C-alpha positions as CSV (number, residue, x, y, z in Angstrom):
1,M,106.9,52.4,237.3
2,T,106.7,56.2,237.6
3,S,103.9,58.1,236.1
4,P,104.4,61.5,234.5
5,S,103.7,64.6,236.5
6,H,100.2,66.2,236.2
7,V,101.8,69.5,235.2
8,D,103.5,67.9,232.2
9,D,100.3,66.1,231.1
10,D,98.2,69.3,231.2
11,R,100.7,71.6,229.6
12,G,100.0,70.4,226.0
13,C,96.3,70.8,226.4
14,L,96.7,74.1,228.1
15,R,98.8,75.4,225.3
16,V,96.1,74.5,222.8
17,V,93.4,76.2,224.9
18,L,95.5,79.3,225.6
19,A,96.6,79.6,222.0
20,V,93.1,80.3,220.8
21,P,92.6,83.7,222.6
22,L,96.2,84.7,222.0
23,T,95.9,83.9,218.3
24,L,92.6,85.7,218.0
25,L,93.9,88.8,219.7
26,T,97.0,88.8,217.5
27,L,94.9,88.4,214.4
28,I,92.7,91.4,215.5
29,A,95.8,93.4,216.2
30,A,97.3,92.4,212.8
31,Y,94.1,93.4,210.9
32,F,93.8,96.8,212.5
33,C,97.5,97.5,212.2
34,W,97.3,96.7,208.5
35,T,94.3,99.0,208.3
36,A,96.2,101.8,210.1
37,L,99.1,101.4,207.7
38,T,97.0,101.3,204.5
39,I,94.7,104.3,205.1
40,T,96.0,107.3,203.2
41,P,94.4,110.6,203.7
42,S,93.5,112.6,200.6
43,G,94.9,115.8,202.1
44,T,95.3,117.7,205.3
45,W,91.5,118.4,205.3
46,D,90.6,114.6,205.4
47,D,89.7,114.4,209.1
48,D,87.8,111.1,208.6
49,A,90.9,109.3,207.3
50,Y,93.0,110.6,210.2
51,A,90.2,109.5,212.6
52,G,90.3,106.1,211.0
53,I,94.0,105.8,211.5
54,V,93.8,106.8,215.1
55,L,90.9,104.3,215.7
56,S,92.8,101.5,214.1
57,C,95.9,102.3,216.1
58,V,93.9,102.3,219.3
59,V,92.3,99.0,218.6
60,T,95.6,97.5,217.7
61,I,97.2,98.7,220.9
62,A,94.2,97.5,222.9
63,A,94.3,94.0,221.4
64,A,98.1,93.8,221.9
65,G,97.7,95.0,225.4
66,A,95.0,92.4,226.1
67,A,97.2,89.7,224.7
68,G,100.1,90.9,226.9
69,A,97.9,91.0,229.9
70,L,96.7,87.5,229.3
71,W,100.3,86.3,228.9
72,L,101.3,88.0,232.2
73,V,99.1,85.6,234.2
74,P,101.6,83.2,235.8
75,S,99.9,80.0,234.7
76,V,99.9,81.3,231.1
77,R,103.5,82.2,231.3
78,R,104.4,78.7,232.5
79,A,102.6,77.1,229.6
80,M,103.3,79.6,226.8
81,P,106.9,80.7,225.9
82,W,107.7,84.4,225.4
83,W,107.7,84.2,221.6
84,W,103.9,83.5,221.6
85,I,103.3,87.1,222.7
86,F,106.1,88.7,220.6
87,P,104.0,89.2,217.3
88,A,101.2,91.0,219.2
89,L,103.6,93.3,221.0
90,L,105.4,94.0,217.8
91,L,102.1,95.0,216.2
92,G,101.4,97.3,219.1
93,V,104.8,99.0,218.7
94,V,104.1,99.5,215.0
95,A,100.7,100.9,215.7
96,S,102.1,103.2,218.3
97,A,104.7,104.5,215.8
98,R,102.0,105.0,213.2
99,W,99.9,107.0,215.7
100,A,103.0,109.0,216.7
101,V,103.8,109.9,213.1
102,G,100.2,110.9,212.6
103,G,99.7,109.9,209.0
């Protein structure tokens, strides 16, 4: 009788363990991206609102970058398919576009 490979046995547990930080980073990116998209300055003089937009965009891009860096580790890439990182990267692109538009 042949036993399953150790790699196949650990892959399910590894996915669950690695899903936690990827999900948390994606949720952080989603919250701050939502914040960046919903802040509306009262006028051109509203520097605090513009600073809040920039800060939200920076935190979104940082969280998406951290999720991307985590996914680039070879052992993580073997366990997690590419679509696990897609939402975080999409949020980073949206935040970059919001930052580029400037409010």
